N, C-alpha and C positions, 0 to 999 in steps of 0.2 A: 295278940299281934297286929300289927298291923296290915292294910293290903291298900292298895290305889286302887281309886276309882275314878274312874273315865270320866271324864266331861263333856258334853258335847259340845261342838263348835258353830258357829253361825258362819254360813257360806256363804251367804246370800250377799255381804258385799264382795267377795272374788267372782261371783257370780254376774253381778252388774258392770263390773269393773271389764270383764272378759267379755262379754258382752258389747260394750260400748269399743272395745277394741275392736270386735269381730266387726260392725257394722263403720266402724272409720276407715281401720286398714282390713280390708276384707283377704287378703292378700299375706298377711303374716301367719309364722308359722308358731309354737307354740314358747321354743325359747326365747321370741323377739316378744312375746307377750309378756313373757315373763321377767324379763329384764325391765320391763316399760313397768310394771307391778311391782317388780323393788325401787326403780327411781320415786313411783307414789309411798312409797314409804310402808308398804306391804311385807309384813315378814316372815310369812309361810312362806317354809320348804317348796322345793320344786317338786316332791311327789304327791305332796296333799294338792297342787295350784292345778297340776297334771290330770287326777284324777277328778277334778271337777272340772276340766277342758276335756275330756273324752266325755265324760258324764252330759257333757253338754254338747256333745255327737260335733264339736268345730275343728279336730283332726281334722288336717288336707292331706287328699289322695298324694301317696310321692308318685312322681314320675319316673322311672327309671329306662335308661337310655339302651335301646335294644341292639345287642351287641351282633354286629354284620363280621360277615368273612372279610377276608384282606380281599382288595380291590385290587387286578393285575391291570396296569394302564396298556389298552387297547391303540392301537394307531387307528388314525383318524384318515383311512385312505379311502380315494371314491373306487366302488364297486366298478369290476368291468363289465356287469350287463346289469338289467333292470332286474328285478325280484331277487335279487342276492342278499341285499343286506334292508331289514329296515329300522326304522326307529320311531319311539312312542314315548309320547309326553303328555303330561294334564296340565288345562290354563284353567285359568278361576277367572270370572265375572261376575256381573249380578243386572236384575232388569231392571225398567225404570223405579217398580215397586220397592227396590232392595234385595228380594230376593236374591238367595246368591245360586249360582247354577255353574258344572262344570265343562269343561271340555277333550276328549279324550282326541288326540291328535296320531296319527300315525303316516309316517313319509317313504318314500322307497330313495334311498342316499343315493343309486344311482344317476335320477335325474331330476330329484327336490322332486317329484308329482305328490301330490295328496292324495293318499290312499283312503284314507277314513278320518271324519270326524264326526265324534258323536256328542251330541250333547242334552243331560240331564243336571234334576240338582241332587242328584246319587246318582255315584259310579262306582260300585262295589265291586270286591275280584270276580265272581261270578259272571257278572254283566260284562267286562273290560275281556272276558273269556269264550262269551258268543257271541261280543264283537269281531275279536279275532277270529272263533271259524268262519262266521259269513264272510269276514274280508278271505281266506286260503279259499274258502269255498268259490268263490267270482275272481279271486288273482292267483291262487296255488302259492306251496308253500315256498317261505323264505329258507335263507341258509342259517341265518341268525337273525337277531333280533337285539335291537341296542336299546339300553333301557339305564333309569336312573334306581337309586333304591327307595323308591316309595312303599309304604307299607304291600301295597295292591300288586306290584311286582317281586316281592321278597319273598310274600305266601310257599307254601307249602304247592297250595293246586296250583300255579303256575306254572313251577317248578316239573308237576306232574303231569303237566298238559305239555311243555314244552318236550318232555322224553317222549311221551307218546306219540308226537310227531315228529320227532326226529330232529327238531329246532334246537339249536343254541341260544345263550341266552348271554349278551355283554351283559355285564356292570360297570358302570363308571364308577371311578373313585369319588369316595363322600368328599361334598363340597365342592368337587371337579365338572359344575358343570361344560365349559366349554369341551368336556371330552365326547361330551355327546351334543355337537355344535348345530350337523343338519338340521337336526327339527329345533334346537335353539334358536337358529335361525330364521327358521319356518313360522316360530310360532312369535317372533318380535314382528315380522309383516303381516302377520291374522291379528295381531295385536294392534299395530297401527292403522291398517287397514281396514278392518273389520269392528271389531268391539269398542274401541275408540272411537271410531269414527260414526257409529250410530246407535241410538238408542234402542232397546229392544223392550215392547213390553208383553212378551209372551216366549217360549220356546220355541211355539211354531213358527 
């Protein structure tokens, strides 16, 4: 009887070709590289090439878009008194040495008063909650806070904090920053008259 005997195949040419493409085109995924290999007269099928590709750990992490609940358009009307509606937003800039930092801004929509500007190289969700607690201790609780759909704002921690304090969160619709126009206008003034007007060598 005749039996098939497997033959070991040399993977080194494919490994070298994939390595060269990964260095030259570091954002290419598997199928882009596979199609280029076909143009280079490599006849191996996609299953073998993918096995080598994953063995070399070249597969990129796929970024999935986070599904957000539908946002309702809320009117941007001026409140009738202070401390009724707040708006909050982030800004980004850098020091002279190139180190980036973030700015967490909170304003009162009634008179556009800047209630809080926190600067740091990192402003995660728990830090934002501490800053809001400090602001409430000084200013008192607002009825509503308007914000965009940033990861710090859509977190469960912020929702729990708002429910515990009896504060409503107003989220603007995705891709509609004009719905948060009060703080966006403040950010423009802050950008033009402070951040773009001076060069800072430290956060202090």
